[in-house]
C-alpha positions as CSV (number, residue, x, y, z in Angstrom):
1,M,67.1,61.9,86.9
2,K,69.3,61.4,90.3
3,K,71.3,59.2,87.9
4,L,71.2,61.8,85.0
5,T,72.4,64.9,87.8
6,S,74.9,62.4,89.6
7,F,76.4,61.7,86.0
8,L,76.0,65.1,85.0
9,L,78.0,66.1,88.1
10,S,80.4,63.2,87.8
11,T,81.1,64.8,84.1
12,I,81.4,67.9,85.4
13,I,84.0,67.2,87.9
14,S,86.1,65.3,86.1
15,L,86.4,68.2,83.4
16,S,87.5,70.7,86.4
17,S,89.9,67.7,87.0
18,L,92.2,68.6,84.0
19,A,91.2,72.7,83.5
20,E,94.6,73.2,84.2
21,V,97.9,71.7,83.2
22,K,99.3,68.8,85.1
23,L,102.3,67.3,85.5
24,P,104.1,64.5,85.7
25,A,106.2,64.2,89.3
26,F,110.0,64.6,88.1
27,F,108.4,67.6,85.7
28,S,108.6,70.0,89.3
29,D,110.0,72.7,92.2
30,G,113.2,72.0,92.0
31,M,113.9,69.5,88.9
32,V,117.4,69.4,86.6
33,M,116.7,69.8,83.1
34,Q,119.4,68.2,80.4
35,Q,120.8,71.2,79.2
36,Q,121.9,72.1,75.6
37,T,119.0,70.2,73.7
38,N,115.1,70.2,72.6
39,A,113.9,69.2,76.1
40,N,110.4,67.4,76.2
41,L,107.7,68.4,78.6
42,W,104.1,66.3,79.0
43,G,100.9,66.4,81.0
44,T,97.9,66.8,80.9
45,A,95.2,69.6,80.3
46,T,92.3,71.0,79.1
47,P,91.1,68.9,75.8
48,K,91.5,71.0,73.1
49,K,92.8,73.7,74.9
50,K,95.7,76.3,74.0
51,V,98.8,75.6,76.2
52,T,101.4,77.7,76.7
53,V,105.1,77.1,78.1
54,I,107.0,79.9,78.9
55,T,110.8,79.4,79.9
56,G,112.1,81.5,82.3
57,W,115.8,81.3,80.8
58,N,115.2,83.8,78.1
59,S,111.4,84.2,78.2
60,Q,110.9,81.9,74.6
61,Q,107.2,81.2,74.4
62,Y,106.2,77.6,73.1
63,T,102.3,76.4,72.5
64,T,100.9,73.6,71.5
65,T,97.3,72.2,71.3
66,A,96.1,69.2,74.2
67,D,94.3,66.0,72.3
68,A,90.2,65.1,72.8
69,S,92.1,63.5,76.1
70,G,94.1,66.4,78.0
71,N,97.0,64.9,76.4
72,W,99.9,67.0,75.1
73,K,103.6,67.7,74.8
74,L,106.0,69.6,73.4
75,S,110.0,70.5,73.5
76,V,111.8,73.5,74.6
77,T,115.4,74.5,73.9
78,T,117.5,74.4,76.7
79,P,120.5,77.0,78.0
80,T,124.2,75.8,78.8
81,A,124.1,75.3,82.4
82,G,122.8,77.0,85.5
83,G,120.1,78.6,87.1
84,P,117.9,78.6,89.4
85,Y,114.8,78.8,86.8
86,E,110.9,79.0,86.0
87,I,109.2,77.7,83.8
88,T,104.9,78.8,83.3
89,F,102.2,76.9,81.5
90,N,99.1,77.5,81.1
91,D,95.9,76.3,79.3
92,G,93.9,79.7,81.0
93,K,95.0,78.6,83.9
94,Q,99.0,78.9,85.1
95,T,101.1,76.9,87.0
96,T,103.9,78.1,87.9
97,L,107.7,75.4,88.4
98,K,110.5,76.8,90.6
99,N,113.7,76.4,91.4
100,I,114.9,74.3,88.2
101,L,117.8,74.1,87.3
102,I,119.3,73.5,84.0
103,G,122.5,70.6,84.0
104,E,123.4,67.4,83.3
105,L,120.3,64.4,84.3
106,W,121.3,60.6,84.4
107,I,118.7,58.0,85.3
108,C,119.8,55.2,87.8
109,S,118.3,51.7,87.6
110,G,118.9,48.0,88.2
111,Q,118.2,46.1,91.7
112,S,119.1,46.5,95.3
113,N,122.9,48.0,95.0
114,M,121.1,50.5,93.0
115,E,118.1,51.3,94.9
116,M,121.1,50.9,98.4
117,P,120.7,53.9,100.1
118,M,123.3,55.7,101.7
119,K,121.2,54.7,104.9
120,G,122.4,50.9,104.5
121,F,119.8,48.1,104.2
122,K,119.2,46.9,108.3
123,N,122.0,44.9,109.7
124,Q,123.9,46.3,106.1
125,P,125.5,49.2,106.3
126,I,127.3,51.7,104.2
127,E,131.2,52.0,104.3
128,N,131.2,55.7,105.8
129,A,128.3,56.7,105.6
130,N,128.0,58.8,108.4
131,M,131.0,61.0,107.5
132,D,130.2,61.1,103.7
133,V,126.5,62.4,104.5
134,L,127.1,65.4,106.6
135,K,129.3,65.9,104.2
136,S,127.3,65.9,101.5
137,K,124.9,69.4,101.7
138,N,124.9,70.5,97.6
139,P,122.3,73.0,96.0
140,N,123.8,71.7,92.6
141,L,123.1,67.7,93.1
142,R,119.1,67.1,92.6
143,L,117.9,63.3,93.7
144,F,115.1,62.2,92.8
145,T,114.1,58.7,93.6
146,V,111.1,56.4,91.8
147,K,108.8,55.0,94.7
148,R,108.4,51.4,93.6
149,A,105.4,50.1,91.2
150,S,105.1,46.7,89.6
151,K,102.0,47.2,87.1
152,L,100.3,44.9,84.4
153,E,100.1,48.1,82.0
154,P,102.3,50.7,81.1
155,Q,101.7,53.6,83.5
156,T,102.5,57.9,82.3
157,D,103.2,58.8,86.2
158,V,105.5,58.1,88.6
159,T,105.3,58.7,92.4
160,G,108.4,60.8,94.1
161,E,110.0,63.7,94.4
162,W,112.9,66.2,93.7
163,Y,115.5,66.6,96.5
164,E,118.3,69.3,96.9
165,A,121.5,67.3,98.4
166,T,121.4,67.3,101.8
167,P,122.7,65.0,104.5
168,A,118.4,64.3,105.2
169,S,117.5,63.7,101.4
170,V,120.8,61.6,101.2
171,Y,120.7,59.4,103.6
172,E,117.5,58.6,102.1
173,F,118.7,58.3,98.9
174,S,121.2,55.3,96.5
175,A,124.6,55.5,97.4
176,T,126.1,54.0,94.6
177,A,123.6,56.3,92.5
178,Y,124.8,59.5,94.3
179,Y,128.9,58.4,94.8
180,F,128.7,58.7,91.0
181,G,126.4,62.0,90.8
182,K,128.8,64.3,92.7
183,L,132.1,62.9,91.5
184,V,130.3,64.2,88.0
185,Q,129.2,67.6,89.7
186,E,132.0,68.1,91.7
187,T,134.1,67.3,88.5
188,L,132.1,69.6,85.7
189,D,131.2,72.1,88.3
190,V,127.3,71.9,86.6
191,P,123.9,71.3,88.0
192,V,124.2,67.4,88.2
193,G,120.1,65.4,88.3
194,L,119.5,61.8,89.1
195,I,115.9,60.1,88.8
196,C,116.7,56.0,91.1
197,T,114.8,54.2,89.6
198,A,115.3,50.4,90.8
199,W,113.9,47.8,93.3
200,G,116.1,44.8,95.0
201,G,116.0,41.7,93.4
202,S,114.8,42.5,90.2
203,A,114.8,40.2,87.2
204,A,116.0,41.9,83.9
205,E,112.7,40.4,82.9
206,A,110.9,43.0,84.7
207,W,112.4,45.7,82.9
208,M,111.6,44.6,79.0
209,T,108.6,45.1,76.9
210,E,107.1,40.8,75.6
211,E,108.5,42.5,72.1
212,W,112.1,42.2,74.0
213,L,111.4,39.5,75.5
214,K,110.5,37.0,72.3
215,P,113.0,35.8,71.2
216,F,114.3,34.7,75.3
217,P,111.7,31.4,75.2
218,G,110.0,30.7,78.3
219,K,109.1,34.2,79.4
220,K,106.0,33.6,80.3
221,I,104.2,37.1,80.3
222,P,101.9,38.4,83.1
223,R,98.1,39.0,81.4
224,T,96.2,39.5,85.0
225,E,97.1,40.5,88.4
226,A,97.4,36.8,89.1
227,D,100.1,36.3,86.7
228,I,102.6,38.3,88.4
229,T,104.3,35.6,90.2
230,S,106.6,38.1,91.7
231,K,106.4,41.7,92.0
232,N,110.2,42.6,90.9
233,R,110.4,39.0,88.7
234,T,107.5,38.4,86.9
235,P,108.6,40.1,82.9
236,T,107.5,43.3,82.3
237,V,106.0,44.6,85.4
238,L,109.1,47.0,86.6
239,Y,109.1,48.5,82.6
240,N,105.8,49.0,83.0
241,G,105.4,50.9,86.6
242,M,109.2,52.5,87.4
243,L,110.7,53.2,84.1
244,H,107.1,53.6,81.1
245,P,106.8,56.6,82.8
246,L,110.1,58.5,82.6
247,I,110.6,57.3,78.7
248,G,111.5,60.2,76.4
249,L,112.7,62.4,79.8
250,S,115.4,64.3,78.0
251,M,118.7,63.2,79.9
252,R,121.9,62.6,79.1
253,G,122.0,59.1,79.7
254,V,122.0,55.9,81.7
255,I,124.1,54.5,84.9
256,W,122.8,50.7,86.1
257,Y,124.1,48.4,88.5
258,Q,121.8,45.0,88.4
259,G,122.5,41.0,87.5
260,E,122.7,39.5,90.4
261,D,119.3,37.6,89.7
262,N,119.9,37.2,87.0
263,Y,123.3,34.9,87.6
264,D,121.8,31.4,87.2
265,R,120.9,32.3,83.7
266,A,123.7,33.5,82.3
267,H,123.6,31.7,79.5
268,T,121.1,34.0,77.7
269,Y,122.3,37.4,79.6
270,A,124.3,38.6,77.0
271,D,121.6,38.6,74.5
272,M,118.9,39.6,77.1
273,F,120.7,42.3,78.5
274,A,121.9,44.3,75.0
275,T,118.2,43.8,74.3
276,L,118.1,46.1,76.9
277,I,119.7,48.2,76.2
278,N,118.5,48.8,72.4
279,G,114.9,48.6,73.5
280,W,115.1,51.3,76.1
281,R,117.1,53.0,73.6
282,S,115.0,52.9,71.3
283,E,111.6,53.5,72.5
284,W,113.5,56.7,74.3
285,K,114.4,58.2,70.5
286,Q,117.6,60.2,71.6
287,G,119.9,58.3,69.7
288,D,122.5,55.7,71.2
289,F,122.4,57.4,74.9
290,P,126.0,56.6,77.5
291,F,125.1,53.2,79.0
292,Y,127.0,52.6,81.5
293,Y,126.5,49.6,83.8
294,C,128.4,48.0,86.7
295,Q,129.4,43.7,87.1
296,I,128.5,42.2,89.8
297,A,130.4,42.3,92.7
298,P,131.9,38.7,94.1
299,Y,129.9,37.2,96.3
300,D,129.0,33.9,97.5
301,Y,125.8,32.1,96.0
302,G,127.2,28.3,96.2
303,I,126.8,26.6,93.0
304,I,124.0,25.1,90.6
305,T,125.1,21.7,89.4
306,E,122.9,19.4,87.0
307,P,124.2,15.8,86.8
308,G,127.1,15.9,83.3
309,K,126.9,19.4,83.1
310,E,130.1,21.9,84.4
311,V,129.9,24.1,87.7
312,I,127.8,26.9,87.4
313,N,129.1,29.9,89.5
314,S,128.1,34.1,89.2
315,A,131.6,34.3,86.9
316,Y,129.6,33.0,83.7
317,L,127.2,36.2,84.5
318,R,130.2,38.7,84.7
319,E,131.8,37.3,81.2
320,A,128.3,37.8,79.7
321,Q,128.8,40.8,81.3
322,A,131.8,41.8,80.0
323,Q,130.4,40.4,76.8
324,V,127.8,43.3,76.6
325,E,130.1,46.5,76.7
326,H,131.9,45.3,73.0
327,R,128.7,44.4,71.2
328,V,126.4,47.5,72.4
329,P,128.1,51.4,71.2
330,N,128.1,53.7,73.6
331,S,128.3,51.6,76.4
332,G,130.8,50.3,79.5
333,M,132.0,48.0,82.3
334,A,132.9,49.0,85.8
335,V,134.5,46.0,86.8
336,L,134.1,45.5,90.8
337,L,136.1,42.4,90.8
338,D,138.4,43.5,93.8
339,A,135.0,45.8,95.6
340,G,132.6,42.0,96.3
341,T,131.7,40.5,100.1
342,R,131.9,36.9,100.2
343,T,129.3,36.6,102.7
344,G,126.9,39.4,101.8
345,I,125.5,40.6,98.2
346,H,125.9,44.0,99.2
347,P,128.9,45.1,99.2
348,K,129.5,47.5,102.0
349,N,131.4,49.7,99.5
350,K,129.8,51.6,97.0
351,R,131.6,55.1,96.5
352,T,134.2,52.5,94.2
353,P,130.9,51.6,91.9
354,G,129.4,55.0,92.1
355,E,132.9,56.4,91.4
356,R,134.1,54.3,88.6
357,L,130.5,54.5,86.8
358,A,131.6,58.2,87.3
359,L,135.4,57.5,86.0
360,L,133.7,56.1,82.8
361,A,131.5,58.9,82.1
362,L,133.6,61.4,81.9
363,N,136.2,60.1,80.0
364,K,133.6,58.4,77.3
365,T,130.9,60.7,77.8
366,Y,132.7,64.2,78.9
367,H,135.9,63.3,77.2
368,I,137.9,64.9,80.1
369,E,141.4,63.6,78.5
370,G,144.4,62.5,81.4
371,I,141.9,60.0,83.1
372,S,140.6,56.5,82.4
373,G,137.0,54.2,82.7
374,D,138.0,50.9,81.3
375,S,139.8,48.0,82.9
376,P,142.0,45.6,80.9
377,Y,140.3,43.3,79.2
378,Y,142.1,39.3,78.2
379,K,143.1,39.0,74.5
380,S,144.7,36.5,74.0
381,M,146.8,33.6,74.8
382,E,150.2,31.8,74.1
383,I,151.5,28.6,74.9
384,K,155.5,28.4,74.9
385,G,156.5,24.4,76.5
386,D,154.9,24.3,79.7
387,T,153.4,28.3,80.8
388,A,150.8,30.2,79.1
389,I,151.5,33.7,78.6
390,I,147.9,36.0,78.6
391,S,147.6,39.3,76.8
392,F,145.4,41.9,77.5
393,E,143.9,45.1,75.4
394,R,143.0,48.5,76.9
395,S,145.9,48.4,79.3
396,P,148.9,50.7,77.6
397,M,150.7,51.2,81.1
398,W,150.6,47.3,80.9
399,V,149.1,45.4,84.0
400,N,150.0,45.0,87.2
401,A,149.2,42.7,91.1
402,P,150.8,43.0,94.3
403,D,154.6,42.4,94.9
404,G,154.1,41.4,90.4
405,E,152.4,38.4,91.3
406,S,148.3,36.9,90.9
407,K,146.9,34.9,92.7
408,N,143.6,33.9,91.7
409,F,145.3,31.8,88.3
410,K,144.1,28.4,86.9
411,I,145.5,26.6,84.4
412,A,145.0,23.3,82.3
413,G,145.9,20.7,80.4
414,E,143.3,18.3,77.4
415,D,141.9,16.7,80.8
416,K,139.9,20.0,81.9
417,V,140.8,19.8,85.1
418,F,142.3,23.3,86.1
419,H,144.8,23.5,89.3
420,P,146.0,26.6,90.7
421,A,148.7,28.0,89.3
422,K,151.7,30.4,89.6
423,A,151.1,33.6,87.9
424,W,153.3,36.1,87.2
425,I,153.7,39.5,85.0
426,V,157.0,40.3,82.7
427,R,156.0,43.4,81.1
428,S,152.6,43.6,79.7
429,K,152.2,39.4,80.4
430,V,150.4,37.0,82.3
431,H,153.2,34.0,82.7
432,V,151.4,31.2,84.1
433,K,152.0,27.6,85.1
434,S,151.7,24.8,87.4
435,E,153.6,21.7,88.1
436,H,150.4,19.4,87.7
437,V,149.9,20.4,84.2
438,K,153.3,19.6,81.3
439,K,151.0,21.1,78.4
440,P,148.6,23.9,78.6
441,V,145.3,24.3,76.9
442,A,143.4,26.8,79.1
443,V,143.9,29.5,81.7
444,R,141.1,30.5,83.4
445,Y,141.9,33.7,86.3
446,G,139.3,34.7,88.9
447,F,136.5,32.5,87.7
448,E,134.9,31.3,90.8
449,N,132.0,33.0,92.7
450,Y,134.3,35.2,95.2
451,V,137.8,36.3,94.8
452,D,139.2,39.4,95.8
453,G,140.8,40.3,92.4
454,D,144.6,40.9,92.1
455,L,145.5,41.7,88.5
456,F,144.7,45.4,88.0
457,G,145.6,47.9,85.2
458,G,148.1,50.4,85.7
459,N,144.8,53.2,85.9
460,G,144.1,51.6,88.8
461,L,140.6,49.5,87.7
462,P,140.3,45.7,88.4
463,V,140.8,42.9,85.3
464,S,137.2,40.9,85.7
465,S,137.6,37.8,85.6
466,F,137.7,35.4,82.5
467,R,138.8,31.8,80.5
468,T,140.6,31.3,77.9
469,D,138.3,28.1,77.0
470,Y,135.1,29.6,76.0
471,T,133.8,31.4,72.7
472,F,131.1,33.7,72.8
473,T,127.7,32.2,70.5
474,P,124.8,34.7,69.9
475,L,121.5,33.2,70.9
476,Q,119.8,33.1,67.3
477,F,116.9,35.6,67.4
């Protein structure tokens, strides 16, 4: 009898816990919803009960019915940017969300250079953070940080809370994401929401599903907790814990800063990263939403050598990243070749990556004319005698360097031995030569772990490191 009583009591408690609408953490007071769209909302309620949603901006009523498990989902039509508004949810017991803004919503993801907050890491400050934090109060910029979560199975919710931008909240928020959102908000003059879901040191594989990783051999998928050998690198665990709960959230696009952990696996990264982007898009079911990402900044990783094989450095990973924007529609890469630190993997300058990501969004997504977010890109090489002549695309105002010369070029003959070269600009092209190479066959620019980029487009954006002696071959899936 006691067991039966206990069972009935636990059942009543379980049902009562569903006796009102429950929402994921990111549907809460202070949130930003994407403007001018059919915005998805979902949660739990009393099983089989009708759920009514009333939107404060137009007093429109929407209804759906919770399934046998209490799950429900619907979409509401959002207006142009504005607010604050309220949304009321009712399944017999009313829940009201307040201080909701309608505007532009972005997901911000990756590893430590995205996660790194404005307060910095220990012994690793953010440049000018103290003054920028002091002046950061902005009720039209809202911030949400997803708490770290490494999970074996896909989750339905995250831990986090919406905050208005104030010195206290900005101090704890992603610096790269903040500078991105600040510039977008100021330029568009509409509310902007940023959801940061990032974990330092994370591998790209951790943000992917088992299905997406099938073409890449050797990626062990965890089946038990014991298989999670690294909370931020084991395949699928961050997708499960920190991304899956967000999928379907109506938003504008994604910004991404990751790749440092994959630098020693560059030969698969272009295919893997393209697969990640396409996978996120396929599950989000929001079309080819914008996906803008940072090329990793130069840093002295050391070298990886194998007998009989070429020395590998992080320039190979930067090269792989550069391939992706040419293969994946509605994407763009912020080049950071001039913004690295030789002895630090976390550059203190986070304004530069954030604002370069914002330039991509403002030009490509919001179609602001007169600006560009694209760096010039290596196009072709012509040999004239002992000189290689390099041409670029995406450089309508040509290229430039301090005093008209770059210090970061190397040139090789048929022996493939690369020598430091003299490189000077003639109109739109770079001429490269070395007294040690009489018959050039290949040129490389900035193709080192660490380099201080010194070749720029007319828009002030740096040229990525590149090599002419390379043809990309996609993996055969």
